[in-house]
N, C-alpha and C positions, 0 to 999 in steps of 0.2 A: 770619666778617668782620673787620675789622679798624676798628675804632673812630675816628671823626673828629671833630674839633671847630675850632671856628671862631674866633679872636680877631679883634676889631674896633676895642679900643682902649677900649672901656667899661666896663674894668676897669684899672686901673693894675698891679695883680701877679697874674701866672695862674701858678699851681704844677701841676704832675703828677709823679706816683708811677706809674712803672710797673712793674709787679708781672712776676715772672720768667714769661717765656716769652709774653707778649702783645704786641701790636704797635698804636702809635697814631699817626694823621694828625694835623697842626695844620695850619691855614692861618691865614696871619698878613696880615690885611689894613688896613695903616693910611694915612690921609690925614686934613687939615686939621691941627690942633693938638693935639697926641694923644703922650702919654708912657707906656710899655708896659715890663714887664720879666719876662720869660717864665722861670721855671725848671721844667727837667726832670730827676728821679731816675732812673736806672735800674738795675735788677734784673736776674740772669743772664739771660741769652739774651733781655733784651725787646728790643723794636725801636722808634722813632721816629722820623719824617721830619717834616722841617719844610719848609713850602712859604709862602715869605714875599713879601711884595709890598709896597712904600713906595710911594705913589701922588700927592704932593703935599703941601704943606703945611708946617709946621713941627714935625717928627714925631722923638722921640727912641725907641729900641727896643733893647733888651737880650734876646738870647737864649742861654741857658746851659743846657746838658746836660753832667751827672753822670754817668758809667760807671762806678757804683760797683759792679754785678756783673759777675762773667766772662762774656765771651760776648756782653755788649750794644753794641749799634751805633744809630750814627745817621748821618741823611742832612741834609743843609741846604742846600735848594738858593733861591735867593733871588735878587730883582731889585728895584730900586728908578728910577723914574722922575719927574724933576724938570723944573718948567719956570717962567719967572719968578724970584721972588725964593726959590723951595722952600729949606727946609735941612733936612739930614737928618743926624743924629748916631747912628750908629750901632754898636752894640757884642755882637759875635757870639765867642761863646765853648765849647770843647769841654774837658772836664776829664776823664781817665782815669786810675781808680783800680784798678779790676778786670782780670785777666788778659784776653789775645784779645778785647779791645775794638776797634772800627772806629766812627769819626769820621770825615767829609766836610764841609766846609762850601765852596760854591761860589756866588757872588754876582756878578751880569752888571748894570749899572748904566748910566741914559744921562742925560746933565744937558743940557738947552736953555736959551737966553738967559742968565741970571746965576745959576742954580740952583749948589748948594753941597751937597757931602757930605764929611762926617768920620766916615772909618770907621776901625775898631778890631778886630780878629779875635786872638784867640790860644788855643792850643791848647797843654794843658798835660799831660804825662804822666808820672806820679808814678813814683816807685821800682818800686812794686808792679805796675805796668801794662805786664808784660811780654809781649813778642810781640804789640802794639798798633801797627795799620795808622791814621794818622790824615793829613790834608791841609787846609790851606786856602787856597783861590783868588778873588781876588775883581779885577775888570776893569771900569773907567770907560771910556765913551765920552763925549765930552765934542764936541757939539753948537752951543754958543755960543760966543760970542768972551770971553765974563766968566764961562764957566761954570768950575766949580773944584771938585777934589777931592783930600781928601788920604786918605792910607790907609796904616796902620803896622799891617801883620801881625805877629804874633809866635808862638815856638817856645820854650817851657819842657820840654825834656828831660830827665829824670835818672834813665834808664835807657838802656843801649845795645841791648838786645834791641827793639828798633821801627825801624818805616818811617813817616817823616814827613815832610811838604813843604808848605811854604809859599811864594806870590809874590802880586805885587800890580802892575797896570797902568793905566795912564791913555794914552789914545789919540784921536785924531780918524779919522773917515773916510779911507781908503787912497786917493789920487787915482788909483792904477794899478785899483783898484775901481770907478771913477767911470767911468774910460778904458774898462774894459773893458764897462761895461754902455753906454756911449755906442755905444759901436762896433757895438753890438748892435740901437740905436734906441731905449734906453731915457732919456728926460728926466732930470735928473741929481735933480729932484726927488724921482719916483718912485724913482729908484735909490737916495739915499738914505732913503728911508722902507723900500724894502726891505731893505737893506742893516741897519738898526735893529732891526727884526721878528725876522731873522734871529738876530742876535746875542743879541735879549732872551729867543728860543724855546729857546735852551740851557738858560735856567734858570729855564723855565716848567713846572714837573711840575702844574700844578693846571687844569682847564679853567673854574672860575669865574674865576680869576685871569688867562686869557688873554685874556677876554672885554672885563675892567677895563682891561688893559695897551693892549686895542685902543682904547676910548675916549680915553684918553690920549694917545697917538700919532695920534689923530683931529684931537684938540684943538691938538697940538703944530704940525701940516702947517698949521692953518688962518691 
């Protein structure tokens, strides 16, 4: 059975060493005023799955994965939900050293009111990390007139024998989506809630996070 660890912000620095042929799930749930740095080092054929949720407050979070061993892999799916004057500073990093490694980071966020996010992501593939597959995707949905998001995704590739991609996006709810819902008798407020929940659901991979997100969205709808 895979091991699971919960990070709640009670410790400012958390480090993991994943031994060869092991698997680890790490659930990161942060809110209020919190500053956390998480570092994972992966040996050969080890796997780590990050499930992160930033749910309000003034949060600084850095998550770093070092793929040292050949065949090591990571998957980071994350969400953030901010309202009022929440501020998030997020730094998600994936470094590849060993051969045949895999690392994917996918983050969706929703900002209400005057909430703000500063997102930085980096995928670094060293010369030794041949046959590596890596990606970094971040998308923010703005629901407040004063909500803002700054995103800087970066690739640092030092070898040609890899597959790597990165992207970021900032958008508001599509008017055509609301029109489609209205044509089927769904009120705008309910339609917006449905769209937001569906958007975040793509990056919620832990049941405990789903319950907390539902609470945040119910609060924002009040």
